N, C-alpha and C positions, 0 to 999 in steps of 0.2 A: 620197764623203760629205763634207758640210760641217757643222761643228758650231759653236755659239756658246753661251757661258754669260752673255753680256751682253745680247743682244737676243733677245726671244721672237719669232722670226720664224715666219711662217705662209704658206700658200697660194702654193706655187711655180708660176710660169708659165715657159714657154720662149719665147724670142724666135725669129723665123725663122732667125736666125744661130746658134742653138744655145746661147745664154746663158740663165741662170736669173734670174728676178726674184722677190723675196719682199717681204712687208711686215713691219713691226715697229715698235713704239713710236710708232705714228701716222704713220710714214713709209714710203717705198718704197726698196728697195735692189736693186742688181744684184750677183749673186754672182760675184766674181772670185777673187783670192787671199784676200779678206776680203769685207766688206760695203761696197759703194760706194753712198752715198746718192744718189738721184735727186732733183734739185731739183723741187719740186712747184709752184713759181710762185704762191704765195699761196693754194693750195687748203687748206681746213681739214684737220685731222688725219683720216687715212683708216682704214678698217677692212680686213678681209682679203678683200674682194670686189673683184677687179681683173682685167682682161683686156688682152692685148696685141693690137693691130690686126694683121690678116693681113700687111700690108706691113712691119711692124716699126717704123713711125715713131712710133706713138702708144701710150700706155698709158691705158686708161680706168679710173677709180677710183671707188669708193663712199666718200664722206666722211661724217664723223660728224654733219654737219648734215643728212643725209638725202638729199643730192643727188649726181648723177654728174658727173664732170669728165673732160675730155680733157687730157692733158699730153704734150708731146714726150718720147719715151723717152730722149733725150739730156739732158732737163731743160729747163725754161723756163716761160713763163707758162701757167697753167692756164686752160681754157675750160669754163664750165659748160654741160652738155648738156641737163639736164632742166628741166622746167617746174615752176612752183609749183602743187602740188596740195593745198595747205593744210598747216598746221603738224603735223598728225598723220600725214602720209603720208611714208614713207621708201622710198627706192630702193636695192635691193641688187643689184649687177651680177654676172652670171655668164657671159654669152656674147656673142659678136659673130658676125654672119653671115659666111660664107666670102668674100663680096665686100667686107666691111668697112663696108657701108652701114647696118647695123641692129644695135642692141644689144638683147639679151634680159635683162630684169631681173625681180626679184621686187618687187612693190609691196606694202608693208605699211601697213595702215590700221586704224583702230579704228572699228567699227560697233556702235553701241548697247552700248559697253563690251566688245565682243568683238574679239580680235586676228584680223584677216583678211588672208591673203596670196594673191596671184594672180600669174600670169605675164603680163608686159607686154612690149611692144617700143617702141623709139623710134629715129628716125634718128640715126646717130652724129654727123651734122652739126647736130643739133637739129631740132625739129619736133614734130608731133603724136604723142602716145602712142596705142598700140593695145592694148586689153585683150584678151589671148588666152584666159584662163580667167576665168570670172565665177561664182564659187561660194564657199562658206565652208570648203572642204577646205584643210588646211594644205599648201601647195605651196612648193617651194624648188628651187634649183640649176638654173635654166633655161639650157640650152646648145644651140646649133645642131648639127645633123648636118653632116658634111663637104659634102654636096650642097645644104644649105640648105633641104631639104624638110620637115624635122622639127625640133621643139624638144623635147629630152629634159629631164625634170625628175623630182624625187621628190615624192610626195604621199601623204596619208593617205586619199585618196578610196575606197580599198578596205578600209580598216581596220575591224576589229570592235572594237578597243580603241584608246584614244588613244595616239598616238605610233608606231603600227605602219606606218611609211612603206615604200612599195615604189617601184620605178622605172617610169616611164611615158614615153611620147612623144606629142606632139600634132602633127598635120599642119599645116603653115603654109598658111593660106588657107581650110581647111574644117573645122577643129576636131575632126577625127577623133582619138580618143584610144585608144592601145593600151597595155595593161599588159605589162611586160617581166619582172618578177620576182615570185615567188609563194612565198616561204619564210618561216620563222619568225623570221628576223633582221630588223633594221631597216635598210633600204638607202637610202643618200643619195648625192647628187652624182654623177650619171652623166656620164662624160666620153668621148664617142665618139672613137676613134682617127682621126687625119687620113686614113688610108687606108680607113676604114670597116670594118676587120677585126674590131673588138671594142669593148666599152665598159668602161672602168675605173670602179670605184665603191668607196665606203666602206661597210662593213657593220658595224653596231653590234649589241651583244647584245640579245636579246629584252627588251622592256620599257623600252628607252631612249626617252625623250621628248625631242624636239628634237635638238640636236647639241652636247652639253656639251663642255667643253674638255678634261677629264681622264677618260678612260675606259680601263679595261683591256680586253683582248680586242677591240680594233679590228682588222678584217680588210680587206685590200685584195684585191679580186676583179676578174676579167675576165668580162664577159658575152659569150658567143660567139654567132655567128649561129644556132646550133642551139637557143638558149634555155638551154643549160647554162652553168654558170659554172666558172671555174678559180680556185682560191685561190692567191695569190702570197705573202702575208705576214700575220703577226699582230704587233701592236705596241700600245704604250701611246700613245694619241693622242686626237684629238677634232676640234673644229670647224675647226681650222687645218691639219689633216693633208693634205687634198686637196680643197678646196672650190671651186677655180677650174680652168679648162682646164690640164691638167698634162702632156700628151703632148709628147714631142720631135717636131720637124717630120717626121722620117722614120718615126714610129710604132714605133720599136724599143724605147722605154722611156718611163716617166713618172716625174715627181718627186713626192715626198711628204715630209712632216715627221713625225718621231716625237719624243715627249717622254719620254725615259727617266726612270724613278723615281730 
């Protein structure tokens, strides 16, 4: 366990070498004996959506200007990845394909005064965006399966009331959508294990809308291949608890952040 009373850190990633990376105070840090800040090379302040490339050389970050950037994990000059889709469009990064070639992000835009989110992809080297979902359901947390054939995400597309998100996955290339969870709780941020054995996710109390920062009774669960779930922990947490790929490279553990009262 690592604790800090000075930096509100969030969203832990693992590097291929087994180190942890977190964000906080608009910056990015590697967890060693303390928090060692990673130089972002002129990138604007970042939020808590970031992923590490499969080869461990690059970290991709979502900045507060709404764009995605690539930064060497050892620190250095940042490179903007995303295109200009207008002042009201924001990119929120959640996944990278197993080959490192493609990023999966949530595109947020305003349509006739309504907040609309969809799953998008873009080459990690830069290039044309591809819109994966095209509807007005609230989608978030898009992340690739270990074989690259699916993008997992949470969505309100099956909700009878606002906020009742469940877990889904969409097939890459043919848009086949499969619902994965069907319970009374609000389920977010699916993270497939690298070995494909299970999917870790965050489960919020019924009636939770969005993913607030401070929630009692947050639960960390594993979705098993049978469709059943196994509950691992209950904690006080929220949107920074586990909203990016959080598994260790060997699939034996995952990292999360709790915010004790």
